[in-house]
Each structure stands twice: as C-alpha cells, then as structure tokens.
C-alpha positions in Angstrom: -110.7 7.8 -31.7 -114.5 8.4 -31.7 -116.3 10.4 -29.9 -117.8 6.9 -28.1 -114.5 5.1 -28.0 -113.1 8.4 -26.0 -116.2 8.6 -23.4 -115.8 5.0 -22.5 -111.9 5.3 -21.7 -112.9 8.0 -19.6 -115.7 6.1 -18.3 -113.3 3.5 -17.6 -110.8 6.0 -15.6 -113.5 7.3 -14.1 -114.4 3.6 -12.1 -110.4 2.8 -11.3 -110.4 5.9 -10.0 -113.1 6.1 -7.8 -112.2 2.1 -7.0 -109.0 3.5 -6.1 -110.3 6.3 -3.5 -112.6 3.6 -1.4 -109.7 1.6 -1.2 -108.2 4.5 0.2 -111.1 5.9 3.0 -110.8 2.0 3.6 -107.0 2.2 4.7 -106.2 2.2 8.4 -103.4 4.5 8.4 -105.4 7.5 6.4 -108.0 6.9 8.6 -105.8 7.5 11.7 -104.3 10.6 9.4 -108.2 12.1 9.2 -108.4 11.9 12.7 -105.0 13.9 14.0 -106.3 16.4 11.5 -109.8 16.9 13.0 -108.4 16.4 16.3 -105.5 18.9 15.5 -108.1 21.9 13.9 -110.3 21.4 17.4 -107.5 21.8 19.2 -106.5 24.8 18.1 -109.8 26.5 17.4 -110.6 25.8 20.9 -107.3 28.0 22.0 -107.7 30.1 19.4 -104.4 29.1 17.4 -103.6 29.8 13.9 -100.8 26.7 12.0 -98.5 29.6 12.3 -98.5 29.7 15.4 -98.6 26.2 16.2 -95.8 25.9 13.8 -93.9 28.3 15.7 -94.4 27.0 19.2 -93.6 23.5 17.8 -90.0 24.8 16.1 -89.6 28.6 17.0 -86.1 28.3 15.0 -88.0 28.4 11.5 -88.7 31.7 11.0 -85.4 33.3 12.3 -83.9 35.2 9.4 -80.9 33.7 8.0 -77.3 34.8 8.1 -76.7 36.9 5.6 -74.2 36.2 2.5 -72.0 38.9 3.2 -71.5 37.1 6.6 -71.0 33.7 5.3 -68.1 32.1 4.5 -67.5 30.5 1.2 -67.6 26.6 1.5 -64.5 25.6 -0.8 -63.3 22.0 -1.3 -60.0 23.3 -2.3 -57.7 25.6 -0.1 -56.7 29.1 -1.0 -53.9 29.4 -3.4 -50.9 31.0 -1.9 -49.5 34.3 -3.5 -46.1 34.1 -5.1 -43.8 37.1 -5.7 -41.7 36.3 -9.0 -38.5 39.1 -9.2 -37.0 39.3 -12.4 -32.9 39.2 -12.4 -32.0 41.6 -14.4 -34.6 44.2 -14.1 -35.4 44.0 -10.5 -39.6 44.2 -11.6 -41.5 42.3 -8.8 -45.1 40.6 -10.5 -47.5 39.3 -7.5 -50.1 36.5 -8.8 -52.0 33.6 -6.7 -52.2 31.8 -10.5 -50.0 31.0 -13.9 -52.4 33.4 -15.7 -50.5 36.8 -16.0 -50.3 38.5 -18.6 -46.5 39.2 -17.6 -45.7 36.3 -16.1 -46.7 34.4 -19.4 -44.4 36.9 -21.4 -41.3 36.2 -19.1 -42.1 32.0 -19.4 -42.5 32.4 -23.5 -39.1 34.5 -23.0 -37.2 32.9 -20.4 -38.6 29.3 -20.2 -41.3 28.1 -17.4 -38.1 26.8 -15.8 -36.1 29.8 -15.1 -39.2 32.0 -14.3 -40.3 29.4 -11.7 -36.8 29.9 -10.0 -37.2 33.5 -9.8 -40.1 32.7 -6.9 -38.9 34.8 -3.8 
C-alpha cells in the first residue's frame, strides 16, 4: 500500500471515529452518566471524601479479609472414599487403603484374583 493510500485510509478511520464520538455525545443515557459522575465528584469534594471512602460506606464487607485456604474445606463433587481393610487369610497381613492402587493389594489381586481379594475385606 502506498503512503498516500495509507494516509487516506487513516483519514477515513478518523472521520468515522469522530462521527461515532458525536453520536455518543448526543446519547441521553451517556449525558445522564456524565451528569451523575460530576455530581458525585462535587459531593465527594464537599464532604472531603475520596472514592475508597465512598466505596467503604456503600459496601463495608468489600475489603474484609477472606477466609484462609487452610480453614476452608475443599469443595468436592464426589463423596470421600471409605477406608477398606483387607486381611490375608493365610498370612494375617492387613492392608488399609482408600483406593485400589496399593502395591501389596495389586500383588494379591494378580496372585489370587480380584474376586478372592475382595472377599478379604473386613
């Protein structure tokens, strides 16, 4: 693109943005927001308040410290697994686990079969 074409394109974008700005200036809701902002700043100056002070008056709980993550309980969508105790009938060895990914339990299941090992649950 030549420099002249680039200049004309930018000039057209500027015209479009200026038209959009003029349209916004004539918008009634924008005028009300600007009026509100001006009155709010005047009121804050009259009572010697800053924006943080006004926010603290309107929402006192906004800047309260949150609960520490140590105290908050984790939100879980599923229930906690129960502890299972497996007792080997021959050796009397006991394995306690909440899941099936236990080294000894896997060894027993491969040696005796999953049904037999599940029957050892106490």
